[in-house]
C-alpha positions as a LaTeX table, in Angstrom:
\begin{tabular}{lrrr}
\hline
Residue & $x$ (\AA) & $y$ (\AA) & $z$ (\AA) \\
\hline
Met1 & $-14.65$ & 0.00 & 32.78 \\
Leu2 & $-15.92$ & 1.90 & 29.75 \\
Leu3 & $-14.53$ & 2.31 & 26.25 \\
Leu4 & $-15.86$ & 5.29 & 24.30 \\
Trp5 & $-16.70$ & 4.49 & 20.69 \\
Gly6 & $-17.35$ & 7.13 & 18.05 \\
His7 & $-17.13$ & 7.67 & 14.29 \\
Gly8 & $-13.53$ & 7.54 & 13.06 \\
Phe9 & $-12.10$ & 6.11 & 16.27 \\
Asp10 & $-9.40$ & 3.43 & 16.07 \\
Glu11 & $-11.25$ & 0.12 & 15.81 \\
Ile12 & $-8.02$ & $-1.87$ & 15.98 \\
Ala13 & $-7.06$ & $-0.36$ & 19.34 \\
Ala14 & $-10.67$ & $-0.63$ & 20.56 \\
Ser15 & $-10.83$ & $-4.32$ & 19.63 \\
Ile16 & $-7.53$ & $-5.08$ & 21.35 \\
Phe17 & $-8.56$ & $-3.25$ & 24.53 \\
Val18 & $-11.98$ & $-4.89$ & 24.75 \\
Ala19 & $-10.95$ & $-8.42$ & 23.74 \\
Glu20 & $-7.83$ & $-8.58$ & 25.88 \\
Leu21 & $-9.36$ & $-7.00$ & 28.97 \\
Arg22 & $-12.38$ & $-9.32$ & 28.74 \\
Arg23 & $-10.04$ & $-12.29$ & 28.26 \\
Leu24 & $-8.29$ & $-11.23$ & 31.47 \\
Gly25 & $-11.64$ & $-11.26$ & 33.28 \\
Lys26 & $-12.27$ & $-7.49$ & 33.33 \\
Arg27 & $-15.76$ & $-6.15$ & 32.69 \\
Val28 & $-15.63$ & $-3.71$ & 29.76 \\
Lys29 & $-18.60$ & $-1.98$ & 28.15 \\
Val30 & $-18.37$ & $-0.18$ & 24.80 \\
Val31 & $-20.23$ & 3.14 & 24.97 \\
Gly32 & $-21.57$ & 4.46 & 21.68 \\
Leu33 & $-21.40$ & 8.18 & 21.11 \\
Ser34 & $-24.29$ & 7.78 & 18.71 \\
Gln35 & $-27.32$ & 5.47 & 18.67 \\
Gln36 & $-26.42$ & 3.23 & 15.71 \\
Pro37 & $-23.47$ & 0.95 & 14.85 \\
Ile38 & $-20.40$ & 3.13 & 14.28 \\
Ala39 & $-17.61$ & 2.82 & 11.69 \\
Gly40 & $-14.02$ & 3.34 & 12.77 \\
Gln41 & $-11.04$ & 4.84 & 10.90 \\
His42 & $-10.65$ & 1.79 & 8.67 \\
Gly43 & $-14.35$ & 1.17 & 7.98 \\
Leu44 & $-14.94$ & $-1.62$ & 10.49 \\
Thr45 & $-18.29$ & $-1.10$ & 12.21 \\
Leu46 & $-18.66$ & $-1.88$ & 15.90 \\
Val47 & $-21.94$ & $-2.16$ & 17.79 \\
Pro48 & $-21.77$ & $-0.49$ & 21.22 \\
Asp49 & $-22.97$ & $-2.28$ & 24.36 \\
Leu50 & $-24.48$ & 0.92 & 25.81 \\
Pro51 & $-25.64$ & 4.26 & 24.46 \\
Leu52 & $-24.03$ & 7.35 & 25.98 \\
Gly53 & $-27.13$ & 8.27 & 27.99 \\
Gln54 & $-27.29$ & 4.87 & 29.65 \\
Ala55 & $-23.58$ & 4.95 & 30.49 \\
Leu56 & $-24.14$ & 8.06 & 32.61 \\
Ser57 & $-25.94$ & 5.94 & 35.20 \\
Val58 & $-22.76$ & 3.90 & 35.86 \\
Ala59 & $-20.13$ & 6.59 & 35.28 \\
Asn60 & $-19.65$ & 7.34 & 38.97 \\
Arg61 & $-18.58$ & 3.70 & 39.53 \\
Val62 & $-16.17$ & 3.48 & 36.59 \\
Asn63 & $-12.52$ & 2.77 & 37.39 \\
Cys64 & $-11.26$ & 3.26 & 33.82 \\
Leu65 & $-12.37$ & 5.16 & 30.73 \\
Ile66 & $-10.62$ & 4.26 & 27.47 \\
Val67 & $-10.68$ & 6.64 & 24.49 \\
Pro68 & $-9.33$ & 4.77 & 21.41 \\
Ala69 & $-8.66$ & 7.94 & 19.44 \\
Pro70 & $-6.71$ & 11.15 & 19.64 \\
Leu71 & $-8.37$ & 13.53 & 22.05 \\
Ala72 & $-9.08$ & 15.90 & 19.18 \\
Ala73 & $-11.53$ & 13.27 & 17.87 \\
Leu74 & $-13.84$ & 14.11 & 20.79 \\
Gln75 & $-14.36$ & 17.61 & 19.35 \\
Gln76 & $-16.88$ & 16.22 & 16.87 \\
Phe77 & $-19.09$ & 15.40 & 19.87 \\
Ser78 & $-18.70$ & 18.70 & 21.72 \\
Tyr79 & $-22.33$ & 19.54 & 20.98 \\
Asp80 & $-23.42$ & 16.76 & 23.35 \\
Pro81 & $-23.12$ & 17.77 & 27.02 \\
Arg82 & $-23.55$ & 14.11 & 28.06 \\
Leu83 & $-20.00$ & 13.37 & 26.91 \\
Ala84 & $-18.53$ & 16.07 & 29.13 \\
Glu85 & $-20.72$ & 14.79 & 31.97 \\
Leu86 & $-19.55$ & 11.19 & 31.47 \\
Val87 & $-15.87$ & 12.14 & 31.45 \\
Gly88 & $-16.44$ & 14.47 & 34.40 \\
Leu89 & $-18.11$ & 11.76 & 36.50 \\
Ala90 & $-15.39$ & 9.24 & 35.69 \\
Ala91 & $-12.66$ & 11.74 & 36.54 \\
Lys92 & $-14.42$ & 12.75 & 39.76 \\
Asn93 & $-14.32$ & 9.06 & 40.68 \\
Gln94 & $-10.55$ & 9.19 & 40.00 \\
Ala95 & $-10.95$ & 6.74 & 37.13 \\
Leu96 & $-7.92$ & 6.07 & 35.01 \\
Ile97 & $-8.41$ & 7.81 & 31.65 \\
Val98 & $-6.54$ & 5.90 & 28.91 \\
Val99 & $-5.97$ & 8.00 & 25.79 \\
Asp100 & $-4.13$ & 8.09 & 22.49 \\
Ala101 & $-2.58$ & 11.52 & 22.90 \\
Pro102 & 0.46 & 13.17 & 24.44 \\
Ala103 & 0.26 & 13.51 & 28.23 \\
Gly104 & $-0.79$ & 16.92 & 29.43 \\
His105 & $-3.32$ & 17.54 & 26.66 \\
Asn106 & $-6.66$ & 18.69 & 27.93 \\
Leu107 & $-9.22$ & 15.88 & 27.78 \\
Tyr108 & $-11.93$ & 18.52 & 27.46 \\
Pro109 & $-12.01$ & 19.94 & 23.94 \\
Phe110 & $-15.29$ & 21.64 & 24.88 \\
Ala111 & $-14.42$ & 25.35 & 24.79 \\
Cys112 & $-17.88$ & 26.30 & 26.01 \\
Asp113 & $-17.68$ & 24.24 & 29.19 \\
Pro114 & $-14.23$ & 23.99 & 30.80 \\
Pro115 & $-13.79$ & 21.29 & 33.43 \\
Pro116 & $-14.15$ & 22.20 & 37.10 \\
Tyr117 & $-10.91$ & 20.32 & 37.91 \\
Ser118 & $-7.56$ & 20.06 & 36.20 \\
Asn119 & $-5.92$ & 16.94 & 37.58 \\
Leu120 & $-6.91$ & 13.95 & 35.43 \\
Asn121 & $-5.52$ & 10.50 & 36.04 \\
Gln122 & $-4.34$ & 9.98 & 32.44 \\
Leu123 & $-2.43$ & 7.09 & 30.93 \\
Val124 & $-1.28$ & 7.35 & 27.31 \\
Tyr125 & $-1.36$ & 4.08 & 25.44 \\
Pro126 & 1.44 & 3.00 & 23.06 \\
Pro127 & 1.31 & 2.27 & 19.32 \\
Arg128 & $-0.87$ & $-0.65$ & 18.22 \\
Glu129 & 1.99 & $-3.13$ & 17.91 \\
Glu130 & 2.67 & $-2.65$ & 21.64 \\
Leu131 & $-0.94$ & $-2.75$ & 22.84 \\
Phe132 & $-1.18$ & $-6.42$ & 23.87 \\
Pro133 & 1.78 & $-6.23$ & 26.29 \\
Phe134 & 0.56 & $-2.81$ & 27.48 \\
Val135 & $-2.92$ & $-4.14$ & 28.32 \\
Gln136 & $-1.50$ & $-7.26$ & 29.99 \\
Ser137 & 1.38 & $-5.79$ & 31.99 \\
Val138 & 0.49 & $-2.12$ & 32.51 \\
Leu139 & $-3.26$ & $-1.52$ & 32.31 \\
Ala140 & $-4.81$ & $-4.72$ & 33.73 \\
Pro141 & $-2.65$ & $-4.73$ & 36.90 \\
Arg142 & $-3.61$ & $-1.11$ & 37.61 \\
Leu143 & $-7.29$ & $-2.09$ & 37.51 \\
Ser144 & $-7.12$ & $-4.98$ & 39.96 \\
\hline
\end{tabular}
C-alpha cells in the first residue's frame, strides 16, 4: 500500500491513514513526490519512506494507493511522467485508489498524457473527523 505525499497535501489525513493502517498491521509506505522532506497544508513536514522513482519498482504489486489531497493537487506534478506511470501501474493492478475528491473526477490531471483506461477503482474518503472509523471499518477490511 502506498500513500502519495507532496507539497500542500493534507498531513492530518496522511498521518491518520498511515498511523491507523500500520496499527492495524497493514504495510504502508509514504512515497515522496520530491526528494526532500515535504511540508503539508498546515506546515507540518513529513519525511517519505520512498522516493517516487523507487516506488515504481513496487507499483505493480500495490493493492491500494492513497492520495491525501484533492486530485487537483496532483497537477503541480504533471511535469513528472513517473507520477502518471505510478498511478497507471497501480490502476492496472486494480489497486484501490483512495482520494479526497468527488467520485467520477479524472485521476489524471495530465492533459498531455491521457490514461489508456477509464475504469479506476476509486474510493472517496470522508472528512477528517470521520477518518478513523473509515480506515477501521471501510478501508482496512477491503485490503485484507
